C-alpha positions in Angstrom: -0.1 -0.3 0.0 1.5 3.3 -1.2 0.4 7.2 -0.7 -0.5 7.3 -3.7 -3.0 4.7 -3.4 -4.6 6.3 -0.5 -7.9 8.9 -1.1 -10.4 11.7 0.3 -13.3 9.5 0.5 -16.4 10.8 -1.2 -18.7 8.8 0.3 -17.7 8.9 4.6 -17.2 12.8 6.1 -13.6 11.2 7.4 -10.6 9.0 6.9 -9.7 7.7 4.2 -10.6 4.5 2.3 -7.9 2.0 0.5 -9.3 0.7 -3.4 -7.8 -2.8 -3.9 -9.6 -4.6 -6.4 -8.4 -8.7 -7.0 -7.8 -9.8 -10.6 -9.5 -13.2 -12.1 -5.2 -14.7 -11.7 -5.6 -14.0 -7.8 -9.3 -15.2 -7.4 -8.0 -18.5 -9.8 -5.3 -19.4 -8.0 -6.7 -18.3 -3.9 -3.5 -15.5 -3.8 -4.1 -13.3 -0.6 -0.6 -11.7 0.4 -1.7 -8.5 -1.7 -4.9 -8.5 0.0 -4.0 -9.8 3.7 -1.3 -8.1 3.3 -4.2 -4.4 2.7 -5.8 -5.6 5.9 -2.5 -5.3 7.9 -2.1 -1.5 7.6 -5.3 -1.4 8.1 -5.0 -3.4 10.8 -2.3 0.1 11.5 -4.9 2.8 11.4 -6.2 4.6 14.7 -10.2 3.6 12.5 -8.5 0.2 12.5 -9.1 -0.4 8.8 -13.2 0.8 9.3 -15.0 0.8 6.6 -12.0 2.0 4.8 -11.2 -0.3 1.6 -13.2 -0.6 -1.4 -13.0 -4.2 -2.7 -13.9 -4.4 -6.7 -12.9 -7.6 -8.8 -10.8 -7.8 -13.1 -11.5 -10.3 -14.6 -15.0 -10.9 -15.2 -16.9 -8.8 -17.0 -18.1 -11.3 -19.2 -19.4 -13.0 -17.3 -22.9 -12.5 -17.0 -23.4 -13.7 -13.8 -23.5 -12.5 -10.2 -19.9 -12.4 -8.6 -21.4 -15.0 -5.9 -22.9 -17.1 -8.8 -19.1 -17.4 -9.6 -17.3 -20.4 -8.6 -14.4 -19.5 -8.4 -14.9 -16.2 -6.8 -17.5 -18.3 -4.0 -14.3 -20.2 -3.1 -11.9 -16.8 -2.8 -14.2 -16.0 -0.1 -14.9 -19.3 1.0 -10.9 -19.5 2.0 -10.8 -15.9 2.8 -13.1 -15.3 5.4 -11.5 -18.8 7.4 -8.4 -16.2 7.0 -10.1 -12.6 7.4 -13.4 -13.4 9.5 -13.7 -9.8 10.6 -14.0 -8.9 6.9 -16.7 -6.6 7.3 -15.6 -4.5 9.3 -12.9 -2.8 6.8 -15.7 -3.4 3.2 -16.9 -0.6 2.0 -20.1 -1.4 0.9 -20.4 1.5 -1.6 -21.1 -0.7 -3.9 -22.6 -3.2 -2.7 -19.7 -5.5 -2.0 -20.8 -6.8 0.8 -23.8 -9.1 0.1 -21.8 -10.5 -3.0 -19.5 -12.0 0.1 -22.1 -12.8 2.3 -23.8 -14.4 -1.2 -20.8 -16.6 -1.9 -20.8 -17.7 1.9 -23.8 -20.0 0.7 -24.0 -23.4 0.8 -26.2 -22.7 -3.2 -26.1 -20.1 -4.8 -28.7 -20.8 -6.8 -30.8 -21.1 -3.9 -31.9 -17.9 -1.7 -28.7 -16.9 0.1 -28.2 -18.4 3.8 -24.9 -19.2 5.4 -24.1 -21.6 8.1 -24.6 -20.2 12.0 -21.7 -21.6 13.1 -19.5 -19.6 10.2 -21.7 -16.3 11.1 -21.6 -16.8 14.5 -17.0 -16.9 14.0 -17.8 -13.8 11.6 -19.5 -11.8 14.2 -17.2 -12.6 16.8 -14.3 -11.8 15.4 -16.0 -8.2 13.9 -17.3 -7.2 17.5 -13.3 -8.5 18.2 -12.0 -5.7 15.5 -15.0 -3.1 16.8 -13.3 -3.6 20.5 -9.7 -2.2 19.6 -11.2 1.1 18.5 -11.6 3.8 20.1 -14.3 5.4 18.7 -17.0 5.1 19.8 -19.9 5.5 16.3 -17.9 2.4 15.6 -18.8 0.9 18.8 -22.1 2.3 17.8 -22.3 0.5 14.4 -21.5 -3.2 15.6 -25.5 -4.4 15.6 -26.1 -3.2 11.8 -23.1 -6.0 11.6 -25.3 -8.6 13.5 -28.4 -7.7 11.3 -26.5 -7.6 8.2 -24.4 -11.0 8.9 -27.6 -12.3 10.4 -30.6 -12.0 7.4 -28.3 -14.4 5.6 -28.3 -17.1 8.4 -30.3 -20.5 7.7 -33.5 -21.1 8.6 -33.0 -24.4 10.8 
């Protein structure tokens, strides 16, 4: 991450946002190094990277399916969540990437999106732990938004 890649965030009133475009080869070959390097840098910030990562994907533009319907993307997101279960804490959702990621965790891309309750609990706990690392009262107040968002995708067994 270099200083040129940080720009003033036009969607938030404060802070800076990091843009990260995942390449098709990173997704296909499950390369997480560049992503994890960005996360490490975001964790050094005083806000711990809260909603400061605008994530996009390159290489699937010719594909008419949604990202969550593409098996390679689904596999990438599932393995990424294993490494960074608090990922939604970092994602700025102006481009609706949060929904793409949550739908990718579903067992079946053709059914209504639903994720395993244990996985949801893992994500919620990791986000709560990340929130507790910040001193920002507003971030702490937004914890319930993360919980509700994830729970809206949980399997109803």
